[in-house]
C-alpha positions in Angstrom: 8.3 34.0 4.4 4.8 35.4 5.8 3.8 33.7 9.5 0.3 32.3 7.0 2.9 30.8 4.3 5.2 29.5 7.2 1.8 27.7 8.9 0.4 26.7 5.5 3.9 24.6 4.3 3.9 22.7 8.0 0.0 22.5 8.0 1.3 20.9 4.4 4.1 18.7 6.1 1.6 17.7 8.8 -0.8 16.7 6.4 1.8 14.6 4.0 2.4 12.8 7.1 -1.0 11.7 8.0 -1.6 10.2 4.8 1.7 8.4 4.7 0.6 6.6 7.7 -2.4 6.1 6.7 -0.9 4.6 3.2 1.2 2.8 5.5 -1.6 1.1 7.4 -3.8 0.3 4.8 -0.6 -1.5 2.9 0.1 -3.6 6.2 -3.2 -4.7 6.5 -4.0 -5.8 2.9 -0.7 -7.5 2.9 -0.9 -8.8 6.4 2.2 -10.6 6.4 3.1 -13.5 8.4 4.0 -13.0 12.2 3.9 -14.3 15.6 4.1 -12.5 18.9 6.9 -12.8 21.2 7.8 -15.4 23.5 8.8 -14.5 27.1 9.1 -16.6 30.5 6.1 -16.6 32.6 8.0 -14.4 35.3 8.0 -11.6 32.8 4.5 -12.0 31.5 3.5 -11.7 35.3 5.7 -8.9 35.9 4.5 -6.7 32.7 0.6 -7.5 33.7 0.3 -4.4 36.4 1.9 -2.0 33.7 -1.1 -2.7 31.3 -3.5 -3.0 34.0 -2.7 0.6 34.8 -3.4 1.7 31.6 -7.3 1.8 31.1 -10.2 4.1 30.0 -10.6 5.5 33.5 -6.5 6.2 33.4 -7.0 7.9 29.6 -9.8 9.8 30.8 -8.4 11.5 34.0 -5.0 11.9 31.7 -7.3 13.7 29.3 -9.3 15.9 31.8 -5.9 16.9 33.0 -4.3 18.1 29.9 -7.2 19.9 28.7 -7.3 22.1 32.3 -3.0 22.4 31.5 -4.1 23.7 28.1 -7.0 25.9 29.5 -4.7 27.3 32.3 -1.9 28.2 29.7 -4.8 29.9 27.5 -4.3 28.0 24.5 -6.2 28.7 21.6 -7.9 25.5 20.6 -5.7 23.2 23.4 -8.9 21.6 24.5 -9.7 20.4 20.9 -6.3 19.3 20.3 -6.2 17.1 23.3 -9.4 15.4 22.5 -8.7 14.8 18.7 -5.3 13.0 20.0 -6.3 11.1 23.3 -9.8 10.2 21.9 -9.2 9.9 17.6 -5.9 7.8 18.5 -8.1 5.0 21.0 -11.0 5.2 18.5 -8.6 4.8 15.3 -6.9 2.1 16.8 -10.3 0.4 17.8 -11.4 1.0 14.4 -8.6 -0.8 12.6 -9.0 -3.7 14.7 -12.6 -4.1 13.3 -11.6 -3.2 9.5 -8.6 -5.9 9.8 -10.8 -8.1 11.8 -9.1 -11.6 10.7 -5.6 -10.4 10.6 -2.8 -12.2 12.9 -3.2 -11.0 16.2 0.5 -10.1 16.1 0.0 -7.3 13.4 -3.2 -5.5 14.8 -2.7 -2.5 16.9 -2.0 -2.8 20.9 -4.7 -0.4 22.6 -2.7 0.0 25.5 0.5 1.1 23.4 -1.9 3.7 21.5 -3.1 4.8 24.7 0.1 5.1 26.1 1.9 7.2 23.2 -1.3 9.3 22.5 -1.2 10.9 26.1 2.2 11.2 25.7 2.3 13.0 22.4 -0.7 15.1 23.5 1.4 16.2 27.0 4.3 17.4 24.9 1.3 19.2 22.5 0.1 21.6 25.7 3.5 21.4 28.2 5.0 24.6 28.8 8.6 25.1 27.1 10.0 25.2 30.7 8.1 21.5 31.5 8.9 20.1 28.1 12.1 18.2 28.8 11.2 16.6 31.9 7.6 15.4 29.8 9.2 14.3 27.0 11.9 12.1 29.6 9.4 11.0 32.1 6.6 10.1 29.1 9.1 8.5 27.3 9.9 5.9 30.0 6.4 5.5 30.6 6.0 4.7 26.8 8.7 2.2 26.7 7.6 0.4 29.7 4.0 0.1 28.1 5.5 -1.2 24.9 7.7 -4.1 26.7 4.9 -4.9 28.9 2.6 -5.2 26.1 5.1 -7.5 23.8 5.9 -9.4 27.0 2.3 -10.4 28.0 -0.1 -9.6 24.8 0.0 -11.6 21.4 1.2 -8.5 19.6 4.7 -8.1 18.0 6.5 -5.4 16.2 4.5 -4.8 13.1 1.7 -4.7 16.2 3.9 -2.0 17.9 4.8 -0.5 14.6 0.7 0.2 13.9 0.2 1.5 17.1 2.7 3.9 16.5 1.5 5.1 13.2 -2.3 5.3 14.3 -0.7 7.9 17.1 1.5 9.8 14.4 -1.7 10.1 12.3 -4.1 11.9 14.9 -0.8 13.9 16.5 -0.7 15.2 12.8 -4.0 16.1 13.0 -3.9 17.5 16.4 -0.7 19.4 15.8 -2.5 21.2 12.6 -4.9 22.5 14.8 -2.8 23.9 17.1 -0.7 25.4 13.7 -3.8 27.4 13.5 -5.0 28.3 16.8 -3.0 31.3 17.1 -4.6 32.8 14.1 -8.0 32.3 15.5 -6.8 33.9 18.7 -5.5 37.0 17.1 -8.9 37.3 15.1 -11.0 37.1 18.4 -8.4 40.1 19.5 -8.8 42.3 16.5 -12.8 41.5 16.3 -14.4 44.7 17.7 -16.1 44.2 21.0 -20.4 44.9 20.2 -20.7 45.9 23.8 -18.0 48.8 23.3 -19.4 49.4 19.7 -22.9 50.3 21.2 -21.5 52.2 24.0 -19.9 54.5 21.4 -22.9 54.8 19.3 -24.9 56.1 22.2 -22.3 59.1 23.2 
């Protein structure tokens, strides 16, 4: 199987994942199952609130800039586009879902904090070098789990809302991954494209 065929096959799988996630979200908010938020003691809610406070717009923007710089340092073709697609797309997608599903039980709506944490984590895995990927994977998973736990403890969100947040992130991860799949092809085309300045020099010799 050629590289082109493998890339096409992987893209089809990623598109299928994104489509399946979109269908699942539509089904969830059309059916709108009854669900209630989990109840925790006030002490736990108080401990959870600082975790969610740390996950705000400024934090997400700072993480996006850092990950974009990492992509540029590693010279990942279209890496910055993939970073922006995942971080911005997932967060905007979450906000749009909440608007579209207006009137649905709060417990099944996606948690913006969880979407933000998952999006940054997934983006880090996309652009991290193989040497640092295990560290990013482990530490990022701890942070995401902490945000999920804090969201369940202090927000009116239930497990369906957490699942919706994960689904939204997975959809945009699939889109960003497709960009990364095809970026080496674009880079190779740029390398093989003749340099106009060099061609002009040869013609005038």
